[in-house]
Rosetta silent file (secondary structure, phi, psi, omega in degrees, C-alpha in Angstrom):
SEQUENCE: XXXXXXXXXXXXXXXXXXXXXXXXXXXXXXXXXXXXXXXXXXXXXXXXXXXXXXXXXXXXXXXXXXXXXXXXXXXXXXXXXXXXXXXXXXXXXXXXXXXXXXXXXXXXXXXXXXXXXXXXXXXXXXXXXXXXXXXXXXXXXXXXXXXXXXXXXXXXXXXXXXXXXXXXXXXXXXX
SCORE:     score description
SCORE:     0.000 S_00000001
   1 L     0.000  133.850  179.849   21.986    2.004  -11.135 S_00000001
   2 L   -65.774  145.727  179.743   21.300    1.660   -7.384 S_00000001
   3 L   -77.669  139.509  176.112   19.003   -1.160   -6.367 S_00000001
   4 L   -68.041  129.408 -179.368   15.561   -0.253   -4.991 S_00000001
   5 L   -64.872  146.923  175.889   15.469   -1.164   -1.312 S_00000001
   6 L   -66.425  141.370  175.308   13.202   -4.003   -0.269 S_00000001
   7 L  -126.070  162.846 -178.866   10.012   -2.897    1.407 S_00000001
   8 E  -116.375  117.741 -177.209    7.429   -4.754    3.431 S_00000001
   9 E   -67.186   -9.371  177.394    3.788   -4.209    2.417 S_00000001
  10 E   -93.033    4.278  178.938    2.685   -4.893    6.004 S_00000001
  11 E  -111.639  125.945 -170.852    4.610   -1.842    7.242 S_00000001
  12 E  -134.194  142.333  176.090    2.801    1.492    6.963 S_00000001
  13 E  -116.264  133.743  171.972    3.581    5.089    7.940 S_00000001
  14 E  -107.808  123.340  178.581    0.917    7.699    8.665 S_00000001
  15 L   -64.226  163.032 -176.719    2.142   11.275    8.240 S_00000001
  16 H   -56.467  -38.507 -179.499    1.517   13.720   11.093 S_00000001
  17 H   -63.227  -34.569  178.840   -1.502   15.246    9.334 S_00000001
  18 H   -73.390  -40.987  177.715   -3.181   11.828    9.159 S_00000001
  19 H   -60.886  -41.939  178.526   -2.403   11.040   12.796 S_00000001
  20 H   -66.140  -46.078 -179.266   -3.963   14.354   13.850 S_00000001
  21 H   -62.056  -36.076  177.216   -7.023   13.854   11.623 S_00000001
  22 H   -61.149  -44.728 -178.967   -7.515   10.366   13.083 S_00000001
  23 H   -67.195  -38.089 -173.769   -7.601   11.755   16.603 S_00000001
  24 L  -101.686   25.856 -177.252   -9.888   14.635   15.693 S_00000001
  25 L   -56.200  142.013  176.111  -12.116   12.554   13.359 S_00000001
  26 L   127.927    0.223  173.569  -15.629   13.787   12.855 S_00000001
  27 L    84.462   26.566  178.208  -15.331   16.989   10.874 S_00000001
  28 L   -68.511  162.980  179.049  -14.579   19.509   13.611 S_00000001
  29 H   -61.681  -37.725  179.916  -13.419   22.999   12.646 S_00000001
  30 H   -66.613  -39.080  178.140   -9.916   22.268   13.958 S_00000001
  31 H   -64.001  -42.900 -179.184   -9.719   19.131   11.850 S_00000001
  32 H   -60.453  -38.686  179.585  -10.872   21.027    8.780 S_00000001
  33 H   -70.273  -33.475 -178.857   -8.100   23.583    9.225 S_00000001
  34 H   -74.830  -31.288 -173.614   -5.464   20.863    9.690 S_00000001
  35 L  -110.002   21.731  174.542   -6.564   18.812    6.682 S_00000001
  36 L    81.645   19.263  174.380   -7.261   21.570    4.198 S_00000001
  37 L    91.663    1.569 -178.559  -10.943   22.079    4.908 S_00000001
  38 L   -92.385  107.251 -177.989  -12.216   18.623    4.008 S_00000001
  39 L   -66.769  -19.000  178.530  -14.536   17.407    6.781 S_00000001
  40 L   -79.730  -14.884 -174.388  -14.431   13.856    5.388 S_00000001
  41 H   -63.904  -36.473  177.881  -10.657   13.610    5.798 S_00000001
  42 H   -65.812  -38.702  177.405  -10.844   12.776    9.501 S_00000001
  43 H   -63.538  -42.191  178.550  -13.308   10.007    8.778 S_00000001
  44 H   -66.263  -41.888  178.033  -10.962    8.624    6.104 S_00000001
  45 H   -61.618  -44.146  178.351   -7.967    8.891    8.446 S_00000001
  46 H   -60.816  -44.836  179.610   -9.898    7.061   11.150 S_00000001
  47 H   -62.159  -43.050 -179.843  -10.923    4.348    8.676 S_00000001
  48 H   -65.553  -47.379 -178.376   -7.389    3.856    7.381 S_00000001
  49 H   -71.373  -31.651  173.750   -5.794    3.718   10.808 S_00000001
  50 H   -64.350  -39.096  177.290   -8.567    1.475   12.147 S_00000001
  51 H   -60.389  -40.351  178.937   -7.860   -0.945    9.280 S_00000001
  52 H   -70.210  -48.314 -177.802   -4.206   -1.012   10.345 S_00000001
  53 H   -65.476  -22.107 -178.676   -4.938   -1.239   14.076 S_00000001
  54 L   -75.637   -9.876 -175.324   -7.420   -4.082   13.453 S_00000001
  55 L  -125.808  115.963 -177.946   -4.679   -6.421   12.249 S_00000001
  56 L   -65.866  -19.146 -178.067   -1.835   -7.512   14.520 S_00000001
  57 L   -90.065    1.230  172.727    0.280   -8.467   11.509 S_00000001
  58 L  -102.914  140.249 -179.909    0.327   -4.860   10.197 S_00000001
  59 E  -113.459  131.444  171.630    2.849   -2.407   11.632 S_00000001
  60 E   -96.330  113.583 -177.718    2.369    1.338   12.022 S_00000001
  61 E   -97.321  143.763  175.743    5.853    2.852   11.852 S_00000001
  62 E  -162.671  137.526  173.505    6.768    6.281   13.186 S_00000001
  63 E   -83.483  164.166  174.287    9.874    8.099   14.261 S_00000001
  64 H   -59.294  -38.884 -179.848    9.983   10.262   17.359 S_00000001
  65 H   -62.473  -40.001  178.698   10.233   13.300   15.069 S_00000001
  66 H   -63.756  -45.041  179.275    7.028   12.298   13.270 S_00000001
  67 H   -68.824  -34.239  175.633    5.187   11.886   16.561 S_00000001
  68 H   -59.066  -44.201  179.741    6.642   15.160   17.862 S_00000001
  69 H   -60.660  -48.620 -179.182    5.124   16.958   14.858 S_00000001
  70 H   -64.662  -42.470 -179.381    1.685   15.418   15.389 S_00000001
  71 H   -61.366  -39.748  179.424    1.797   16.000   19.153 S_00000001
  72 H   -64.180  -41.053  179.288    2.606   19.682   18.655 S_00000001
  73 H   -67.600  -41.427  178.239   -0.363   20.150   16.305 S_00000001
  74 H   -61.418  -43.468  178.684   -2.692   18.324   18.705 S_00000001
  75 H   -62.028  -38.104  179.962   -1.524   20.539   21.575 S_00000001
  76 H   -71.477  -42.753 -176.045   -2.128   23.625   19.438 S_00000001
  77 H   -81.215  -31.196 -177.550   -5.550   22.551   18.132 S_00000001
  78 L  -117.766  -96.356  175.149   -6.849   20.920   21.318 S_00000001
  79 L  -161.443  166.969 -175.158   -4.729   21.031   24.477 S_00000001
  80 H   -65.618  -33.690  179.764   -1.500   19.761   25.978 S_00000001
  81 H   -65.833  -44.664  177.490   -3.218   17.108   28.124 S_00000001
  82 H   -63.051  -42.937  179.903   -4.883   15.489   25.120 S_00000001
  83 H   -60.961  -42.511  179.859   -1.606   15.663   23.191 S_00000001
  84 H   -66.886  -41.079  178.833    0.291   14.000   26.048 S_00000001
  85 H   -66.035  -41.920  177.270   -2.315   11.245   26.426 S_00000001
  86 H   -60.606  -44.934 -177.647   -2.302   10.648   22.676 S_00000001
  87 H   -62.410  -40.572  178.865    1.502   10.464   22.650 S_00000001
  88 H   -60.907  -43.864 -179.089    1.549    7.917   25.452 S_00000001
  89 H   -69.291  -46.512 -176.596   -0.876    5.691   23.570 S_00000001
  90 H   -67.064  -30.826  176.278    0.729    6.028   20.138 S_00000001
  91 H   -60.558  -31.804  178.359    4.169    5.297   21.616 S_00000001
  92 H   -79.526  -29.338 -175.585    2.800    1.878   22.606 S_00000001
  93 H   -84.311  -33.450 -170.943    1.126    1.228   19.236 S_00000001
  94 L   -85.377  160.316  168.172    3.840    2.229   16.810 S_00000001
  95 E   -95.822  118.709 -176.275    7.030    0.526   15.729 S_00000001
  96 E   -72.139  140.087  178.960    9.753    3.084   16.458 S_00000001
  97 E  -131.254  136.129  175.811   12.079    4.077   13.635 S_00000001
  98 L  -100.655  145.313  174.128   15.214    6.213   13.902 S_00000001
  99 L  -154.027  161.022 -179.459   16.371    8.581   11.189 S_00000001
 100 L   -62.792  145.729  175.077   18.730   11.530   10.851 S_00000001
 101 L   -59.591  144.389  177.887   17.522   14.939   11.993 S_00000001
 102 L    94.103  -17.697  175.816   16.322   17.114    9.147 S_00000001
 103 L   -73.391  153.897  174.989   14.842   14.284    7.083 S_00000001
 104 L   -63.936  121.341 -172.261   11.135   14.434    6.247 S_00000001
 105 H   -57.228  -41.391 -179.130    9.702   12.461    9.193 S_00000001
 106 H   -72.127  -46.722  179.986    7.168   10.383    7.229 S_00000001
 107 H   -64.242  -42.194  179.953    9.452    9.607    4.289 S_00000001
 108 H   -66.728  -37.995  176.525   12.403    8.865    6.557 S_00000001
 109 H   -61.335  -42.718  179.540   10.255    6.631    8.752 S_00000001
 110 H   -65.744  -47.531 -178.129    9.164    4.717    5.654 S_00000001
 111 H   -63.142  -50.959 -177.163   12.671    4.452    4.217 S_00000001
 112 H   -70.019  -28.115 -179.870   14.379    3.473    7.456 S_00000001
 113 H   -96.737    3.821  179.553   11.565    1.122    8.449 S_00000001
 114 L    56.900   36.395  177.127   11.246   -0.421    4.976 S_00000001
 115 E   -76.543  148.654  178.413    7.556    0.493    4.805 S_00000001
 116 E   -97.568  -13.167 -174.360    5.762    0.130    1.496 S_00000001
 117 E  -133.900  139.932  169.566    3.014    2.668    2.243 S_00000001
 118 E  -125.639  131.534  174.938    2.762    6.250    3.468 S_00000001
 119 E  -102.580  125.075 -177.495   -0.602    7.830    4.228 S_00000001
 120 L  -156.935  149.663  171.221   -0.553   11.606    3.843 S_00000001
 121 L   -93.029   -4.485 -176.564   -2.671   14.580    2.872 S_00000001
 122 L   -72.797  108.396 -179.109    0.470   16.386    1.668 S_00000001
 123 H   -61.144  -28.297  178.472    0.048   16.862   -2.078 S_00000001
 124 H   -65.438  -24.770  177.440    3.786   17.406   -2.366 S_00000001
 125 H   -89.093  -21.348 -173.911    4.366   13.802   -1.299 S_00000001
 126 H   -99.669  -13.640 -173.331    1.626   12.327   -3.494 S_00000001
 127 L   -78.502  172.018 -178.899    2.189   14.123   -6.775 S_00000001
 128 H   -63.088  -32.324  179.066    4.027   13.019   -9.873 S_00000001
 129 H   -64.763  -39.916  178.350    7.057   15.172   -9.052 S_00000001
 130 H   -65.189  -45.297  179.256    7.492   13.348   -5.752 S_00000001
 131 H   -59.518  -41.267  179.218    7.158    9.953   -7.438 S_00000001
 132 H   -66.297  -37.207 -179.539    9.744   10.947  -10.010 S_00000001
 133 H   -73.029  -29.375  175.408   12.137   12.165   -7.318 S_00000001
 134 H   -65.522  -41.196  178.504   11.759    8.901   -5.376 S_00000001
 135 L    48.802 -133.449 -178.340   12.692    7.088   -8.569 S_00000001
 136 L   -88.251    0.090 -178.885   14.421    3.818   -7.915 S_00000001
 137 L   -77.898  -27.921 -178.694   15.535    4.888   -4.448 S_00000001
 138 L  -131.882  129.036  172.540   12.180    4.180   -2.816 S_00000001
 139 L   -99.436   82.551 -165.521    9.665    1.473   -3.563 S_00000001
 140 L  -138.252  136.208  174.325    6.908    3.435   -1.882 S_00000001
 141 E  -106.452  124.364  177.649    3.211    4.129   -2.359 S_00000001
 142 E  -113.818  118.847 -176.903    1.988    7.473   -0.997 S_00000001
 143 E  -134.956  158.818  167.689   -1.795    7.770   -0.767 S_00000001
 144 L   -69.307  160.619  174.806   -4.442    9.735    1.032 S_00000001
 145 H   -57.606  -39.531  178.499   -6.176    7.738    3.749 S_00000001
 146 H   -62.306  -40.602  177.413   -9.273    7.528    1.514 S_00000001
 147 H   -64.128  -40.075  177.988   -7.137    6.137   -1.311 S_00000001
 148 H   -62.983  -48.549 -178.888   -5.590    3.593    1.026 S_00000001
 149 H   -60.565  -40.978 -178.720   -8.991    2.447    2.335 S_00000001
 150 H   -63.328  -31.029 -176.060  -10.354    2.155   -1.214 S_00000001
 151 H  -102.889  -14.939 -174.457   -7.504   -0.135   -2.257 S_00000001
 152 L   -68.028  123.874  177.333   -6.735   -1.974    0.996 S_00000001
 153 L  -127.936   93.952 -174.943   -7.546   -5.673    0.780 S_00000001
 154 H   -57.411  -41.681 -177.149   -6.540   -7.306    4.058 S_00000001
 155 H   -63.653  -47.436  179.279   -7.214  -10.835    2.834 S_00000001
 156 H   -63.632  -42.537  179.786   -5.044  -10.529   -0.302 S_00000001
 157 H   -64.685  -43.552  179.050   -2.263   -8.821    1.614 S_00000001
 158 H   -59.870  -47.206 -178.897   -2.348  -11.434    4.360 S_00000001
 159 H   -63.062  -31.151  178.813   -2.184  -14.278    1.865 S_00000001
 160 H   -80.018  -28.900 -171.379    0.792  -12.624    0.140 S_00000001
 161 H  -108.329  -21.114 -173.311    2.695  -11.738    3.308 S_00000001
 162 L  -123.626  164.662  173.733    1.794  -14.322    5.952 S_00000001
 163 L   -90.624  143.894  176.186    1.462  -18.070    6.287 S_00000001
 164 L    99.854 -176.830 -177.410   -1.969  -19.543    6.689 S_00000001
 165 L   -97.652  138.754  178.458   -5.490  -18.490    5.907 S_00000001
 166 L   -68.222  127.623 -179.129   -6.803  -15.003    6.634 S_00000001
 167 L  -113.729   13.778  177.900   -9.391  -15.133    9.408 S_00000001
 168 L    97.289 -179.992  178.598  -10.315  -11.449    9.507 S_00000001
 169 L   -56.935  141.629 -177.177   -9.359   -8.633   11.844 S_00000001
 170 L  -120.890   11.548  176.795   -7.807   -9.920   15.064 S_00000001
 171 L  -144.071  154.607  172.924   -7.775   -6.781   17.232 S_00000001
 172 L   -85.644  118.752 -176.628  -10.176   -4.097   18.361 S_00000001
 173 L   -69.011  -12.486 -176.387   -8.891   -0.852   16.804 S_00000001
 174 L   -96.903   -0.590  179.974  -10.394    1.219   19.638 S_00000001
 175 L  -105.911    0.000    0.000   -8.522   -0.391   22.543 S_00000001
């Protein structure tokens, strides 16, 4: 039986739908159409990504293909200037991951970047069939942003993954 690849719980991937909802947080009509009509989803995406951005020892992983997908949706829902500005900023924030063309961008980013978590609104990635198909090939947790926020414990994760005592968030998530 193949060995499950090692993953790092401090490495996280946000699927394109979560990246878009984070940018358009606040329950706008465009956000509701992108996230299945749930006006709270943008707030949850913002909360999840702010939790990640608030800690320098957490990495947000994304391939170019993943960012291309999100940028295209932002350009369609808002405008090309906002999409370009968002892309410039996210390119600086993310840890770049390469993967073969044709792979699912979020799953491939997680696999190639050894991430332990994927945030997604895609029910096909979160359901039992997906978990069964990952099997022993991926040691991966796929959650909605709200699910991630509900379970995220920065102090426990820090103590398990880093040396020293957790002193709280060390970055402003809005800069």
